[in-house]
Residue, then its C-alpha position, 0 to 999 in steps of 0.5 A: m434557511e434555518i436548517l442550512a445554518q444548522l447543517f453548515p458547521f457539520i458540512i464544514l467538519l466533513a470537508i475538513m475530515y476529508f481533506i485532512i484524513i481520508r484523501p491523504q490515506q487514499q493517495q497513500q493507498k494508491k501509491h502503494q498499489e502502484m508500487i506493488e504493480a510495478l514490482k518485477k523479477g529481481d526486485k528486493i521487497v520487505t513483507t509486512g512480517g519484516l522478511i526481506a526477499e527477492v522477487r523471483k516470479v510475478e503472478e496475478e495474485f501472488f509473488v514467488a520470492r526467494i528468502n535465501e539460496s534454497t528457500e522460495v515462498k509464495l506471497v500474497k501481494d497484500a503481504i508486501n510492505r515496501k520495496y527494499g531500499d526505498e525510504a519508508 
């Protein structure tokens, strides 16, 4: 019984950390992943490097994006920060 009394503050601290730090971060990551999966041809995106591009083709692990009229690049899905025009 005494060991439970000693572990109780530690358990409470872990629970607080989970609900304040870990859970919101997991929800944000899930929301970002859903946004990436929902991107389609014609959507404008912002990369983690700050480039604004238009999605031209969606592949399994990559996007082909157009930066200007004559330049298309292949981007890894992890390089997408957000959809252009969406609030941060």
